[in-house]
C-alpha positions in Angstrom: 158.4 80.6 83.0 160.8 81.1 85.9 161.6 77.3 85.8 162.3 77.6 82.1 164.5 80.6 82.7 166.6 78.8 85.3 167.4 75.8 83.0 168.3 77.8 79.9 171.5 79.7 79.1 171.0 83.5 78.6 170.9 83.2 74.8 168.3 80.5 74.9 166.3 82.3 77.5 166.1 85.3 75.2 165.0 83.1 72.4 162.3 81.5 74.6 161.0 85.0 75.6 160.9 86.1 72.0 158.6 83.2 70.9 156.1 83.7 73.8 152.9 85.5 72.8 152.8 89.2 73.7 150.7 90.4 76.6 147.1 91.3 75.7 147.7 94.9 76.7 150.5 95.2 74.1 148.8 93.2 71.4 147.2 96.2 69.6 148.1 99.5 71.2 147.0 101.3 68.0 143.5 99.7 67.9 141.2 102.0 66.0 144.1 104.0 64.5 144.8 104.2 60.8 147.7 101.9 60.0 149.8 104.9 59.1 149.0 106.7 62.4 149.9 103.5 64.3 153.2 103.1 62.3 154.2 106.7 63.1 153.4 106.1 66.8 150.8 108.9 67.0 149.2 106.9 69.8 152.1 107.8 72.1 150.4 111.1 72.7 146.9 110.8 71.2 144.1 108.3 71.5 141.0 107.8 69.4 138.5 109.0 72.0 140.2 110.1 75.1 142.7 112.8 75.9 146.3 111.7 76.6 149.2 114.1 76.4 147.4 115.6 73.5 143.7 115.8 72.5 141.9 112.8 71.1 141.7 112.4 67.4 138.0 112.7 67.5 138.3 116.1 69.3 140.8 117.3 66.7 138.4 116.2 63.9 135.5 117.9 65.5 137.4 121.2 66.1 139.0 121.5 62.7 136.5 119.8 60.3 134.4 122.9 60.2 137.2 124.9 58.7 137.0 123.3 55.3 139.4 121.5 53.0 142.4 123.8 53.6 142.7 122.7 57.2 144.1 119.3 56.1 147.3 121.0 54.9 147.5 123.0 58.1 147.1 119.9 60.2 149.8 118.1 58.2 152.1 121.0 58.9 151.4 120.7 62.6 152.1 117.0 62.5 155.5 117.5 60.9 156.6 120.8 62.5 154.8 120.8 65.8 152.7 123.6 67.3 151.7 125.2 70.6 148.9 127.0 72.2 146.0 125.4 70.5 145.1 122.7 73.1 146.6 124.1 76.3 150.1 124.5 77.7 151.7 121.3 76.3 153.1 121.9 72.8 153.0 119.3 70.1 156.5 118.3 69.3 157.8 118.2 65.8 157.7 114.9 64.1 160.4 115.3 61.4 160.6 111.6 60.8 157.1 111.9 59.3 157.1 112.9 55.6 154.7 115.7 54.6 152.9 113.1 52.3 152.3 110.8 55.3 151.3 113.8 57.5 148.7 114.7 54.9 147.3 111.2 54.9 147.2 111.2 58.7 145.5 114.6 58.7 142.9 113.3 56.1 142.2 110.3 58.3 141.8 112.5 61.4 139.3 114.8 59.7 137.4 111.7 58.5 136.5 111.0 62.1 134.3 114.1 62.4 130.6 113.4 62.6 128.8 113.9 59.3 127.0 117.2 59.1 123.2 117.1 58.9 123.1 119.3 55.8 
């Protein structure tokens, strides 16, 4: 690509870069996420199975699914308004760009990740 860059004017070099395929690492950063969680960039702090800045979605599901249906609304509130002290010293920042309706859908998806009970 460096030979290509040397021959092209800056505007054409940018156009050439934009048509190149993305790196494999960046191809699907939200792999395994619900489309809405990926759209809202939840994967910047959370991953499906491993801890990042915040706990994994599966850990959240496991912890909160035992609390019953009312927990979905509480998790939605944490998504929008943030929270602190539940998972250590790093607080969850508020996500005011996420509507309460979208937060409810994301919370519902997270809770769906909990293993089914043997009852």
